[in-house]
DRENDO-1510 file (C-alpha; in Angstrom, 1 decimal, always signed):
<recs>
REC; n; res; u; v; w
REC; 1; MET; +0.0; +0.0; +0.0 .
REC; 2; ASN; +1.6; +3.3; -1.2 .
REC; 3; TYR; +1.6; +6.7; +0.5 .
REC; 4; VAL; -1.1; +8.1; -1.7 .
REC; 5; THR; -3.5; +5.3; -0.9 .
REC; 6; ILE; -2.9; +5.6; +2.8 .
REC; 7; LYS; -3.5; +9.3; +2.7 .
REC; 8; LEU; -6.8; +8.8; +0.9 .
REC; 9; ILE; -8.0; +6.2; +3.5 .
REC; 10; ILE; -7.1; +8.7; +6.3 .
REC; 11; LYS; -9.0; +11.5; +4.5 .
REC; 12; TYR; -12.2; +9.3; +4.1 .
REC; 13; TYR; -12.0; +8.1; +7.7 .
REC; 14; TYR; -11.6; +11.7; +9.0 .
REC; 15; HIS; -14.6; +12.9; +7.0 .
REC; 16; PHE; -17.0; +10.1; +8.0 .
REC; 17; THR; -16.1; +9.9; +11.6 .
REC; 18; THR; -16.0; +13.7; +12.4 .
REC; 19; LYS; -19.2; +14.4; +10.5 .
REC; 20; TYR; -21.2; +11.7; +12.3 .
REC; 21; ASP; -19.8; +13.0; +15.6 .
REC; 22; LYS; -21.1; +16.4; +14.9 .
REC; 23; MET; -24.5; +15.6; +13.3 .
REC; 24; VAL; -26.5; +16.6; +16.4 .
REC; 25; VAL; -25.5; +20.3; +16.0 .
REC; 26; MET; -26.4; +20.5; +12.3 .
REC; 27; LYS; -28.0; +23.6; +10.9 .
REC; 28; ILE; -31.0; +22.7; +8.7 .
REC; 29; LEU; -33.0; +24.9; +6.3 .
REC; 30; MET; -36.3; +23.0; +6.0 .
REC; 31; LEU; -38.7; +24.0; +3.1 .
REC; 32; GLY; -42.4; +23.2; +3.6 .
REC; 33; TRP; -45.8; +24.3; +2.5 .
REC; 34; GLU; -47.8; +24.0; +5.7 .
REC; 35; LEU; -47.6; +23.3; +9.4 .
REC; 36; PRO; -50.4; +22.6; +11.9 .
REC; 37; PRO; -52.7; +24.2; +12.7 .
REC; 38; HIS; -52.6; +25.8; +9.3 .
REC; 39; ASN; -52.5; +22.5; +7.4 .
REC; 40; SER; -55.0; +20.7; +5.1 .
REC; 41; GLY; -53.6; +17.2; +5.3 .
REC; 42; GLY; -50.9; +14.8; +6.5 .
REC; 43; LEU; -47.9; +16.6; +4.9 .
REC; 44; GLY; -47.9; +19.4; +7.5 .
REC; 45; VAL; -48.3; +16.8; +10.3 .
REC; 46; ALA; -45.4; +14.8; +9.0 .
REC; 47; CYS; -43.2; +17.9; +8.7 .
REC; 48; LEU; -44.0; +19.0; +12.2 .
REC; 49; ASN; -43.2; +15.7; +13.8 .
REC; 50; MET; -40.1; +15.2; +11.8 .
REC; 51; ALA; -38.7; +18.6; +12.7 .
REC; 52; ARG; -39.6; +18.2; +16.4 .
REC; 53; ALA; -37.7; +14.9; +16.5 .
REC; 54; LEU; -34.7; +16.4; +14.7 .
REC; 55; ALA; -34.7; +19.2; +17.2 .
REC; 56; HIS; -34.7; +16.7; +20.0 .
REC; 57; GLN; -31.6; +15.3; +18.5 .
REC; 58; GLY; -30.0; +18.7; +18.7 .
REC; 59; ALA; -30.6; +20.0; +15.2 .
REC; 60; ASP; -31.0; +23.8; +14.7 .
REC; 61; ILE; -33.9; +24.2; +12.2 .
REC; 62; ASP; -35.2; +27.2; +10.2 .
REC; 63; PHE; -38.5; +26.2; +8.6 .
REC; 64; VAL; -39.9; +28.3; +5.8 .
REC; 65; VAL; -43.7; +28.4; +5.1 .
REC; 66; PRO; -45.4; +30.4; +2.3 .
REC; 67; TYR; -47.7; +32.3; +4.6 .
REC; 68; GLU; -47.7; +34.5; +7.7 .
REC; 69; ALA; -49.4; +33.2; +10.8 .
REC; 70; ALA; -48.9; +32.3; +14.4 .
REC; 71; HIS; -47.6; +28.9; +15.4 .
REC; 72; SER; -47.7; +29.5; +19.2 .
REC; 73; ASP; -47.2; +25.8; +20.1 .
REC; 74; ILE; -44.0; +25.4; +18.1 .
REC; 75; ASN; -40.9; +26.5; +20.1 .
REC; 76; PHE; -38.3; +24.0; +19.0 .
REC; 77; MET; -37.5; +25.7; +15.6 .
REC; 78; ASN; -37.6; +29.1; +13.9 .
REC; 79; ILE; -40.6; +29.5; +11.5 .
REC; 80; LEU; -40.0; +32.0; +8.7 .
REC; 81; SER; -42.7; +33.5; +6.5 .
REC; 82; ALA; -41.9; +33.8; +2.8 .
REC; 83; THR; -44.9; +36.0; +2.1 .
REC; 84; HIS; -47.5; +38.0; +4.0 .
REC; 85; LEU; -50.3; +35.9; +2.7 .
REC; 86; ASP; -53.0; +34.6; +5.1 .
REC; 87; PRO; -52.7; +30.8; +5.4 .
REC; 88; ILE; -56.0; +30.2; +3.6 .
REC; 89; PHE; -54.6; +31.8; +0.4 .
REC; 90; ARG; -51.3; +30.0; +0.2 .
REC; 91; TYR; -52.8; +27.4; -2.2 .
REC; 92; GLY; -56.6; +27.9; -2.5 .
REC; 93; ASP; -57.7; +24.5; -3.7 .
REC; 94; GLY; -54.9; +24.1; -6.2 .
REC; 95; ALA; -51.8; +23.0; -4.3 .
REC; 96; TYR; -53.3; +19.5; -4.0 .
REC; 97; GLU; -55.5; +19.6; -7.1 .
REC; 98; SER; -52.7; +19.9; -9.6 .
REC; 99; SER; -54.9; +20.7; -12.6 .
REC; 100; ARG; -55.6; +24.0; -11.0 .
REC; 101; ILE; -52.1; +25.3; -10.2 .
REC; 102; LEU; -52.4; +28.3; -12.5 .
REC; 103; ASP; -55.8; +29.4; -11.3 .
REC; 104; LYS; -55.8; +32.8; -9.7 .
REC; 105; ILE; -56.5; +33.2; -6.0 .
REC; 106; ILE; -57.4; +36.2; -3.9 .
REC; 107; PRO; -54.8; +37.0; -1.3 .
REC; 108; THR; -56.2; +40.2; +0.3 .
REC; 109; ILE; -59.4; +41.2; +1.8 .
REC; 110; ASN; -59.9; +44.1; -0.6 .
REC; 111; LYS; -59.2; +41.8; -3.6 .
REC; 112; SER; -56.7; +44.3; -5.0 .
REC; 113; LYS; -54.4; +41.7; -6.3 .
REC; 114; LEU; -54.8; +38.2; -7.8 .
REC; 115; VAL; -52.0; +35.6; -7.6 .
REC; 116; SER; -51.5; +32.0; -8.6 .
REC; 117; ILE; -49.7; +29.2; -6.8 .
REC; 118; ARG; -46.8; +29.8; -9.2 .
REC; 119; ASP; -46.6; +33.4; -8.1 .
REC; 120; ILE; -46.4; +32.2; -4.5 .
REC; 121; GLN; -43.7; +29.7; -5.4 .
REC; 122; HIS; -41.6; +32.4; -7.1 .
REC; 123; SER; -41.9; +34.6; -4.0 .
REC; 124; TYR; -40.9; +31.6; -1.9 .
REC; 125; CYS; -37.8; +31.2; -4.0 .
REC; 126; ASP; -36.9; +34.9; -3.7 .
REC; 127; PHE; -37.2; +34.7; +0.1 .
REC; 128; VAL; -35.0; +31.6; +0.3 .
REC; 129; GLU; -32.4; +33.3; -1.9 .
REC; 130; GLN; -32.4; +36.4; +0.4 .
REC; 131; TYR; -32.1; +34.0; +3.4 .
REC; 132; LEU; -29.0; +32.3; +1.9 .
REC; 133; MET; -27.2; +35.5; +1.5 .
REC; 134; ASP; -27.0; +35.9; +5.2 .
REC; 135; TYR; -27.1; +32.3; +6.5 .
REC; 136; LYS; -25.3; +29.1; +5.5 .
REC; 137; PRO; -27.2; +26.0; +6.5 .
REC; 138; ASP; -25.5; +22.6; +6.4 .
REC; 139; VAL; -28.3; +21.1; +4.3 .
REC; 140; VAL; -31.6; +22.1; +2.7 .
REC; 141; HIS; -34.5; +19.7; +3.2 .
REC; 142; ALA; -37.3; +20.3; +0.7 .
REC; 143; HIS; -40.7; +18.7; +1.0 .
REC; 144; ASP; -42.6; +17.8; -2.2 .
REC; 145; TRP; -42.8; +19.7; -5.5 .
REC; 146; LEU; -44.1; +22.9; -4.1 .
REC; 147; THR; -40.7; +23.7; -2.5 .
REC; 148; TYR; -38.3; +21.8; -4.8 .
REC; 149; GLU; -37.4; +24.8; -7.0 .
REC; 150; ALA; -36.3; +26.7; -3.9 .
REC; 151; GLY; -34.2; +23.8; -2.9 .
REC; 152; VAL; -32.6; +23.5; -6.3 .
REC; 153; LEU; -31.8; +27.3; -6.2 .
REC; 154; ALA; -30.0; +26.7; -2.9 .
REC; 155; LYS; -27.9; +23.9; -4.3 .
REC; 156; GLN; -27.0; +25.6; -7.6 .
REC; 157; LYS; -26.3; +29.1; -6.4 .
REC; 158; TYR; -25.0; +28.5; -2.9 .
REC; 159; HIS; -23.7; +24.9; -3.2 .
REC; 160; THR; -25.8; +23.7; -0.3 .
REC; 161; PRO; -26.5; +19.9; -0.2 .
REC; 162; LEU; -30.1; +19.3; -1.2 .
REC; 163; ILE; -32.4; +16.6; +0.3 .
REC; 164; ALA; -35.6; +16.1; -1.6 .
REC; 165; HIS; -38.3; +14.5; +0.5 .
REC; 166; VAL; -41.0; +12.8; -1.6 .
REC; 167; HIS; -44.3; +12.5; +0.3 .
REC; 168; ALA; -46.2; +12.1; -3.0 .
REC; 169; THR; -45.5; +12.3; -6.7 .
REC; 170; GLU; -47.7; +13.8; -9.4 .
REC; 171; TYR; -48.4; +10.2; -10.5 .
REC; 172; ASP; -49.9; +9.5; -7.0 .
REC; 173; ARG; -52.0; +12.7; -7.0 .
REC; 174; ALA; -53.3; +11.9; -10.5 .
REC; 175; GLY; -54.3; +8.3; -9.5 .
REC; 176; MET; -51.4; +6.9; -11.5 .
REC; 177; HIS; -52.5; +8.8; -14.6 .
REC; 178; MET; -50.3; +11.4; -16.3 .
REC; 179; GLY; -51.3; +14.4; -14.3 .
REC; 180; ASN; -49.9; +17.9; -14.7 .
REC; 181; PRO; -46.8; +18.0; -17.1 .
REC; 182; LEU; -45.4; +21.1; -15.4 .
REC; 183; ILE; -45.3; +19.4; -12.0 .
REC; 184; HIS; -43.7; +16.3; -13.6 .
REC; 185; GLU; -41.0; +18.6; -15.1 .
REC; 186; ILE; -40.3; +20.2; -11.7 .
REC; 187; GLU; -40.2; +16.8; -10.0 .
REC; 188; GLN; -38.0; +15.2; -12.6 .
REC; 189; GLU; -35.4; +18.0; -12.6 .
REC; 190; SER; -35.3; +18.4; -8.9 .
REC; 191; LEU; -35.0; +14.7; -8.1 .
REC; 192; MET; -32.1; +14.5; -10.6 .
REC; 193; LEU; -30.3; +17.4; -9.1 .
REC; 194; ALA; -30.9; +16.5; -5.4 .
REC; 195; ASP; -27.9; +15.0; -3.5 .
REC; 196; GLU; -30.1; +12.5; -1.7 .
REC; 197; ILE; -33.8; +11.6; -1.9 .
REC; 198; ILE; -36.1; +10.4; +1.0 .
REC; 199; ALA; -39.2; +8.4; +0.0 .
REC; 200; VAL; -41.9; +7.6; +2.5 .
REC; 201; SER; -42.3; +4.0; +1.3 .
REC; 202; GLU; -40.8; +1.3; -0.9 .
REC; 203; ALA; -43.8; +1.9; -3.3 .
REC; 204; THR; -42.8; +5.6; -3.6 .
REC; 205; LYS; -39.2; +4.6; -4.1 .
REC; 206; ARG; -40.2; +2.3; -7.0 .
REC; 207; ILE; -42.3; +5.1; -8.6 .
REC; 208; ILE; -39.4; +7.6; -8.4 .
REC; 209; HIS; -37.1; +5.0; -10.0 .
REC; 210; ASP; -39.5; +3.7; -12.7 .
REC; 211; LYS; -41.1; +7.0; -13.7 .
REC; 212; TYR; -38.2; +9.5; -13.2 .
REC; 213; HIS; -35.2; +7.0; -13.8 .
REC; 214; ILE; -33.5; +8.0; -10.6 .
REC; 215; PRO; -30.8; +5.5; -9.4 .
REC; 216; LEU; -32.1; +3.4; -6.5 .
REC; 217; SER; -28.9; +4.0; -4.6 .
REC; 218; LYS; -29.8; +7.7; -4.3 .
REC; 219; ILE; -33.2; +7.0; -2.7 .
REC; 220; SER; -33.6; +6.1; +1.0 .
REC; 221; VAL; -36.9; +4.9; +2.5 .
REC; 222; VAL; -37.9; +6.6; +5.8 .
REC; 223; TYR; -41.4; +5.6; +7.0 .
REC; 224; ASN; -43.6; +8.1; +8.8 .
REC; 225; SER; -44.8; +7.5; +12.4 .
REC; 226; LEU; -47.9; +8.4; +14.4 .
REC; 227; ASP; -48.4; +12.1; +15.3 .
REC; 228; GLU; -46.7; +12.7; +18.7 .
REC; 229; ASP; -49.7; +14.7; +19.8 .
REC; 230; TYR; -51.8; +11.6; +19.7 .
REC; 231; ASN; -49.8; +10.1; +22.5 .
REC; 232; ALA; -49.0; +13.3; +24.4 .
REC; 233; THR; -52.4; +15.1; +24.3 .
REC; 234; LYS; -55.1; +14.1; +26.7 .
REC; 235; TYR; -58.2; +13.0; +24.7 .
REC; 236; THR; -61.7; +11.9; +25.8 .
REC; 237; PHE; -64.3; +10.7; +23.4 .
REC; 238; GLU; -67.2; +13.1; +23.2 .
REC; 239; SER; -70.2; +10.8; +22.5 .
REC; 240; ASN; -72.6; +13.8; +22.0 .
REC; 241; THR; -70.7; +14.9; +18.9 .
REC; 242; TYR; -71.9; +11.8; +17.0 .
REC; 243; LYS; -74.9; +10.9; +19.1 .
REC; 244; TYR; -76.8; +9.7; +16.0 .
REC; 245; LEU; -74.0; +7.2; +15.2 .
REC; 246; LYS; -73.8; +6.0; +18.8 .
REC; 247; ASN; -77.5; +5.2; +18.7 .
REC; 248; LEU; -77.1; +3.4; +15.4 .
REC; 249; LYS; -74.3; +1.3; +16.9 .
REC; 250; SER; -76.4; +0.4; +19.9 .
REC; 251; SER; -79.0; -0.8; +17.4 .
REC; 252; GLY; -76.5; -3.2; +15.8 .
REC; 253; TYR; -75.0; -1.0; +13.1 .
REC; 254; THR; -71.3; -1.2; +12.1 .
REC; 255; VAL; -69.6; +2.1; +11.4 .
REC; 256; VAL; -67.1; +2.2; +8.5 .
REC; 257; SER; -65.0; +5.4; +8.0 .
REC; 258; THR; -62.5; +6.9; +5.7 .
REC; 259; VAL; -60.7; +10.2; +6.0 .
REC; 260; GLY; -58.9; +12.3; +3.4 .
REC; 261; ARG; -59.2; +14.6; +0.4 .
REC; 262; PHE; -61.9; +13.8; -2.1 .
REC; 263; THR; -59.7; +13.4; -5.1 .
REC; 264; VAL; -59.2; +10.7; -7.7 .
REC; 265; GLN; -56.0; +9.5; -5.8 .
REC; 266; LYS; -58.1; +8.3; -2.9 .
REC; 267; GLY; -60.2; +5.8; -4.8 .
REC; 268; LEU; -63.4; +6.8; -3.0 .
REC; 269; GLN; -65.7; +5.9; -5.9 .
REC; 270; HIS; -64.5; +2.3; -5.6 .
REC; 271; LEU; -65.2; +2.4; -1.8 .
REC; 272; MET; -68.7; +3.7; -2.5 .
REC; 273; ARG; -69.4; +0.9; -4.9 .
REC; 274; ALA; -68.1; -1.6; -2.3 .
REC; 275; ALA; -70.4; +0.0; +0.3 .
REC; 276; ALA; -73.3; -0.7; -2.0 .
REC; 277; LYS; -72.4; -4.3; -2.1 .
REC; 278; VAL; -72.1; -4.5; +1.7 .
REC; 279; ILE; -75.4; -2.8; +2.3 .
REC; 280; ALA; -77.2; -5.1; -0.2 .
REC; 281; HIS; -76.0; -8.0; +1.9 .
REC; 282; ASN; -76.5; -6.4; +5.3 .
REC; 283; PRO; -78.3; -3.0; +5.6 .
REC; 284; ASN; -76.9; -2.5; +9.2 .
REC; 285; PHE; -73.9; -0.5; +8.1 .
REC; 286; VAL; -73.2; +3.2; +7.9 .
REC; 287; PHE; -70.3; +4.7; +5.9 .
REC; 288; LEU; -68.6; +7.9; +7.1 .
REC; 289; PHE; -66.8; +10.0; +4.4 .
REC; 290; ALA; -64.8; +12.6; +6.3 .
REC; 291; GLY; -63.1; +15.2; +4.2 .
REC; 292; ASP; -63.7; +17.4; +1.2 .
REC; 293; GLY; -62.4; +18.0; -2.4 .
REC; 294; GLU; -63.3; +18.2; -6.0 .
REC; 295; GLU; -65.1; +14.8; -6.1 .
REC; 296; ARG; -67.5; +15.7; -3.3 .
REC; 297; ASN; -70.6; +16.3; -5.5 .
REC; 298; GLU; -69.8; +13.3; -7.6 .
REC; 299; LEU; -69.6; +11.0; -4.6 .
REC; 300; ILE; -72.9; +12.4; -3.2 .
REC; 301; SER; -74.6; +11.7; -6.6 .
REC; 302; LEU; -73.0; +8.2; -6.8 .
REC; 303; ALA; -74.4; +7.3; -3.4 .
REC; 304; ALA; -77.9; +8.4; -4.6 .
REC; 305; ASP; -77.5; +6.5; -7.8 .
REC; 306; LEU; -76.6; +3.4; -5.9 .
REC; 307; GLY; -79.6; +3.8; -3.6 .
REC; 308; ILE; -77.5; +4.0; -0.4 .
REC; 309; SER; -77.7; +7.7; +0.6 .
REC; 310; LYS; -79.4; +6.9; +3.9 .
REC; 311; ASN; -76.4; +4.8; +4.9 .
REC; 312; VAL; -73.7; +7.3; +3.9 .
REC; 313; ILE; -72.7; +10.4; +5.9 .
REC; 314; PHE; -70.5; +13.2; +4.6 .
REC; 315; THR; -68.9; +15.1; +7.5 .
REC; 316; GLY; -67.1; +17.8; +5.5 .
REC; 317; PHE; -63.5; +18.8; +6.3 .
REC; 318; ILE; -62.8; +18.2; +10.0 .
REC; 319; ARG; -59.7; +18.3; +12.2 .
REC; 320; GLY; -58.7; +18.1; +15.9 .
REC; 321; LYS; -61.0; +16.5; +18.4 .
REC; 322; LYS; -63.9; +16.0; +16.0 .
REC; 323; LEU; -61.6; +13.9; +13.8 .
REC; 324; ARG; -60.5; +11.9; +16.7 .
REC; 325; ASP; -64.1; +11.3; +17.6 .
REC; 326; ILE; -64.7; +10.0; +14.1 .
REC; 327; TYR; -61.9; +7.4; +14.6 .
REC; 328; SER; -63.3; +6.5; +18.1 .
REC; 329; ILE; -66.9; +6.0; +16.9 .
REC; 330; SER; -65.7; +3.9; +13.9 .
REC; 331; ASP; -65.4; +0.1; +13.9 .
REC; 332; ILE; -63.5; -0.2; +10.6 .
REC; 333; PHE; -61.3; +2.3; +8.8 .
REC; 334; VAL; -60.7; +1.9; +5.1 .
REC; 335; MET; -57.9; +3.4; +3.1 .
REC; 336; SER; -59.1; +3.0; -0.5 .
REC; 337; SER; -56.3; +4.9; -2.3 .
REC; 338; ILE; -55.3; +4.1; -5.8 .
REC; 339; SER; -51.8; +5.2; -4.8 .
REC; 340; GLU; -51.0; +6.3; -1.3 .
REC; 341; PRO; -47.3; +7.0; -0.7 .
REC; 342; PHE; -47.8; +6.4; +3.1 .
REC; 343; GLY; -51.1; +7.2; +4.8 .
REC; 344; LEU; -50.8; +8.6; +8.3 .
REC; 345; THR; -54.6; +8.5; +8.9 .
REC; 346; ALA; -54.3; +4.7; +9.1 .
REC; 347; LEU; -52.0; +5.0; +12.1 .
REC; 348; GLU; -54.3; +7.5; +13.7 .
REC; 349; ALA; -57.3; +5.2; +13.2 .
REC; 350; ALA; -55.4; +2.3; +14.6 .
REC; 351; HIS; -54.5; +4.3; +17.7 .
REC; 352; HIS; -58.2; +4.7; +18.4 .
REC; 353; GLY; -59.0; +1.0; +18.0 .
REC; 354; ASP; -60.2; +0.7; +14.5 .
REC; 355; VAL; -59.7; -2.4; +12.4 .
REC; 356; LEU; -57.8; -1.4; +9.3 .
REC; 357; ILE; -58.5; -2.3; +5.7 .
REC; 358; LEU; -55.8; -1.0; +3.4 .
REC; 359; THR; -55.1; -1.1; -0.3 .
REC; 360; LYS; -52.0; -2.9; -1.3 .
REC; 361; GLN; -51.1; +0.3; -3.1 .
REC; 362; SER; -50.6; +2.2; +0.2 .
REC; 363; GLY; -47.2; +2.7; +1.8 .
REC; 364; VAL; -48.5; +2.1; +5.3 .
REC; 365; SER; -49.4; -1.4; +4.3 .
REC; 366; GLU; -45.6; -2.1; +4.2 .
REC; 367; VAL; -45.3; -1.6; +8.0 .
REC; 368; ILE; -48.7; -2.7; +9.2 .
REC; 369; TRP; -49.2; -6.4; +8.7 .
REC; 370; SER; -52.3; -6.9; +10.9 .
REC; 371; ALA; -54.7; -5.3; +8.5 .
REC; 372; MET; -56.9; -6.7; +5.8 .
REC; 373; LYS; -55.5; -5.7; +2.4 .
REC; 374; TYR; -56.9; -5.6; -1.2 .
REC; 375; ASP; -56.2; -4.1; -4.6 .
REC; 376; PHE; -58.0; -0.7; -4.9 .
REC; 377; TRP; -60.1; -1.8; -7.8 .
REC; 378; ASP; -61.4; -5.1; -6.2 .
REC; 379; THR; -64.7; -3.9; -4.7 .
REC; 380; HIS; -65.9; -7.5; -4.2 .
REC; 381; LYS; -63.0; -8.3; -2.0 .
REC; 382; LEU; -63.3; -5.1; +0.0 .
REC; 383; ALA; -67.0; -5.8; +0.6 .
REC; 384; ASP; -66.2; -9.3; +1.7 .
REC; 385; GLU; -63.5; -8.1; +4.1 .
REC; 386; ILE; -65.9; -5.5; +5.7 .
REC; 387; LEU; -68.6; -8.1; +6.1 .
REC; 388; ALA; -66.2; -10.7; +7.6 .
REC; 389; ILE; -64.9; -8.3; +10.2 .
REC; 390; ALA; -68.4; -7.2; +11.3 .
REC; 391; ALA; -69.6; -10.8; +11.5 .
REC; 392; ASN; -66.6; -12.1; +13.5 .
REC; 393; PRO; -65.9; -10.4; +16.8 .
REC; 394; ALA; -62.9; -12.6; +17.5 .
REC; 395; LEU; -61.3; -11.7; +14.2 .
REC; 396; LYS; -62.0; -8.0; +14.9 .
REC; 397; GLU; -60.4; -8.2; +18.4 .
REC; 398; THR; -57.3; -10.0; +17.1 .
REC; 399; LEU; -56.7; -7.5; +14.4 .
REC; 400; GLN; -57.2; -4.6; +16.8 .
REC; 401; GLN; -54.7; -6.0; +19.3 .
REC; 402; ASN; -52.0; -6.9; +16.7 .
REC; 403; VAL; -52.1; -3.6; +14.8 .
REC; 404; ARG; -51.6; -1.7; +18.0 .
REC; 405; GLN; -48.4; -3.6; +18.7 .
REC; 406; GLU; -47.2; -2.9; +15.2 .
REC; 407; TYR; -47.7; +0.8; +14.9 .
REC; 408; CYS; -46.1; +1.4; +18.4 .
REC; 409; LYS; -42.8; +0.1; +17.0 .
REC; 410; ILE; -42.4; +3.1; +14.6 .
REC; 411; SER; -41.2; +6.3; +16.1 .
REC; 412; TRP; -40.3; +9.8; +15.0 .
REC; 413; ASP; -37.0; +9.5; +16.9 .
REC; 414; GLN; -36.0; +6.7; +14.5 .
REC; 415; VAL; -37.1; +8.9; +11.6 .
REC; 416; ALA; -34.9; +11.7; +12.8 .
REC; 417; LYS; -31.8; +9.5; +13.2 .
REC; 418; LYS; -32.2; +8.2; +9.7 .
REC; 419; CYS; -32.6; +11.7; +8.3 .
REC; 420; LEU; -29.4; +12.9; +10.1 .
REC; 421; LYS; -27.5; +10.0; +8.5 .
REC; 422; ILE; -28.8; +11.0; +5.1 .
REC; 423; TYR; -27.8; +14.6; +5.7 .
REC; 424; ASN; -24.3; +13.6; +6.6 .
REC; 425; LYS; -24.1; +11.4; +3.5 .
REC; 426; ALA; -25.0; +14.4; +1.4 .
REC; 427; MET; -22.5; +16.6; +3.2 .
REC; 428; ASN; -19.7; +14.1; +2.8 .
REC; 429; HIS; -20.4; +13.9; -1.0 .
REC; 430; LYS; -19.9; +17.7; -1.1 .
REC; 431; ASP; -16.7; +17.7; +1.0 .
REC; 432; LEU; -15.1; +14.9; -1.0 .
REC; 433; ARG; -15.8; +16.4; -4.5 .
</recs>
């Protein structure tokens, strides 16, 4: 072994050992689109819990959001506002309904100016560029396509390692159809330029590789965990909130619920057709559809066409205690998604004692084994599984007990440690270039 080889070995050993020793004091610029209580779905919840766990590991985090609002319960990181928009105007309906991303929204009370999501994204990028003139984070961690362009800017102009976190691709949001070509272009370019990629499931990793031709070696799978607040916050079921459902249950009804955005991705029309098959066999079922979205009116019409309107309840968009009451009153929770990168709502439902039925196309099904599973299109199998659980108390109890043991094994502390290792891997790549 010659002198040059020995010197290279020492250089690599120094980089990898010293970096890992210092990873708990890392400076992270995190780019996101929402945080609770100003969130419309699971993305904000995941970002909050991940950042909190990283902070517990000693990380110093600045988190940029595209609106201005109070986050009084968040004291473990700095929250920076990229614009002066009210939270309600940061996306309108368009951020998660990608066909509408160029629609104009109204950001001020006097309606003096109209902006689109693309306008907000450009302002977001401008803010990040100004930030990077004064501060030098160790890494930039960007969540989903809405913030990828700002992350790429940080990498290209300021040479900051970029971690792209994929909670969902445009293929997922479009129900595995083509979707919006502009978003595909942003995802493709950003994922190619990112130093490292985090996928929330093996299914998402496969989509990134197959659709965007990203090397598998560049993609790490880091599963989400249950919202910390579910374990830390005291909760008592308020039976009066859903008194009608409680009375139905006392009369022998089984309550089946689903929670999420009413979009093509969620496969809710398949669930509605399965509900019709269940009710035709046994009318003592009620199906709760909690959420809202562009398919709302279509789902209401479908329930009427199938003749099951009296057995279907639409709650509208709910959060907080009312959402937890939904989980508590339910017997069975169905995740019917055509493509669900992970699916935090399944863990929330399991925490409240629901038996889970998950599509094989959901990421959470990779870590929860004690759940009934089916292909999203197989309405006959879904109906059979719902009927079997309702008819067999012993099966229901076994599934409830087993799933509780499984979801408790996943923690945000584990997520944070995996993220820190990925950050250091990206930093080492930069240092060794």
